[in-house]
N, C-alpha and C positions, 0 to 999 in steps of 0.2 A: 800667391798661388802660381805654380808653373804653368806656362802656356806652351802651345805647340811651337816647335822651332821653325816649322814651315807652314805657311798659311794655306797651302793647296797641294794637290797631287796631280801631276801631269806626266804619266808614265810614257816612256819611249816604247812604241809598239813595233813588233810584238814583244811581249815580256817572255823571255826564253827560260825554260827549265831544261833539264837533261833530255826529256823526251817530248815536251809539249811547247806549244806557242799559245799564249793568252793574248787575246786581241778583242777589240770592240766587235760587237755583232752587227751584221749588215743585212740588207734585204735579201741577199743571195743565200742567207742561212735559214730561211723560213722552213724549207722542207726538212733540214737536219734538226732544227728545233722541234718541229712537230713530231718527228720520229720518236722523241722521248717525252716531251712536255704534254703530249696528248694522251699519254698512257696512264690509266688509273693506278697501276702498280707503282709507277714513278712518283705520282702525286700523293700517294697514301699518307705520308708523314711530313709533307711540306705545305706551306701556307698558300697554296693555290690549287684550283681544280684543274682537271685535264683541259688543255687549251685548244681552241679552234684556230684556224688560219687567221681569222679576223683578230682574235685576241693577241696572237703573236705579232701580227703586223702593227697593232696599236702599241704594244710595248716597244717594238723596234723604233717607232716614231716618237715615243715619249720617255718612259723610264729607262730604256736601254740605250738611249741616244747620247747619254753622258760619256765622254771619253776621259774624264778626269773628275776630281773632287775639288770644289772651290769653297765649300762651306758645310757646316754641320747640317744634318737632315738629308744629305744626299747619299746616293748609292752608286757604286761603279760595278756594273755587270760585264764580265768578260767571257767570251767564248773560249772553250778548252779544245784545242785542235792538236791532233797528233802530228808532230813535226815531220815525220817521215812520209806521211800519206796525205796531209792536208785535210783530213777528215775531222769535222766538228763532232765531238762526242759528249759534250756537256757544257755547263757554264758555272761560273763561280761569282760570288758577289761580296763586295766589301762595303759595309755601311759605315758612315761617319756619324755617330750619334751625338757627340758633344765636343765642342772646342774646349770649353772650360775644363772638363774632366779628361780630355784626351781619350775619349771612349769610342770604340768601334765594335763591329761584329762581322763575322764571316759566315757564308753559307755556300753550299755546293750541291749540284745535281748532275748525274751522269746517266747516259743511256745504259740500260742493264747489260747490254752486250759487252760493255767496256769496264764493268766493275770487277773488282778483285785483282787488278793489275797495279794498284798503287797510284793511278792517275789522279784520283780525288785528293789524296794526300799531297802529291806533288803540286797540284794546282793551288790548293789551299795554303800550302807553305809559301808559295810565291805571293799570295795575297797578304799573308802575315808580314812578309818582307816589305811589301809596298806600304802597308799600314804603319809598321814600326820604323823602318829605315827611311822611307821617303816622306810620309805624311807626318811622322813624329808622334804617333799615338802612344799613349801611356798603357792602355789596357784594351785587349780585344777578346770578345766572348764568342762562343758558339752555343746556340740554344737548340737542343735536339730532343725529339720525342723518344722516350725511353724504349719504345718498341722498335726503333730504328737502330739496332745494334751495329750494323756496318758503319753508319755515320758516326756513332759514338767512338768506334774503333779508330776512325780517321782522326778525330780530335785527340785521342790518346797518343796515336803515333806522331802527331804534330808536337807533342810535349805539353799540350794544354792539360791543366789539372781540373778535375771535376770538383766544383765548389758547392753544388746544390743538387738535390733531388726534390723537385716540387710535385708532390703527390696530388693528382687530380686537380691541378691548378687552372686548367682551361678546358672549356667545352669546345672540342676541336672536331669538326666534321661529324657532329652528332654523337660523339662519345667523349668521356673524360680522358684527358691526356695527362700523363706524368712527364714532366720536363726535366731533362738533365742539363745543367748549366756548366759549361767548361769555360776556362779563362786562361789568359796568359798576359803577363806584364812585359813591358819593353826589356827590362833587365833580364827576365827569364828567357826571352827570345835570344838575347845576346849570349847568355850563358849556354843555352841549349844548342844554338847554331854556330857559336864561335865567331860571331860577327862583331864589328866595332861600332 
């Protein structure tokens, strides 16, 4: 069985894209995080409820305190900052699900004022690059509620292929949710992005 070529991920921060800086979240980000993570419309199709200041502070001290990935079962959440302004507009996450299978997952959430500009695609592409090029993952997925068409469009723009449509597979926030599963393999990333 193939194994990951690198046992851990320790990015150099900030991770730069053409317009964005991806970086660890800090206590100074609380107000910016609350500006979108407390909104019901933002939380509609993601696996968390609108957050309070206390909930954001707790995550900053626990789940979001990782600045790298050292083993499966961990997640790396990075703030999405506009490079030119220093404004935090969202966050993106890379999950490391399995060392044996080289499996990961990405997710992303943005403040609605900053959607429609390609920022989510740019940030998620950077996470795919970290997962494939630095961590050595074999396969990365994105699981999206079918009603969240803008998020599905991000996955398609990334070059991920839709592999499944799971009809009413989960009781999600009081109603049945149909899940779209997108995936990309390391060799597809290389072919799609022209990397070595």
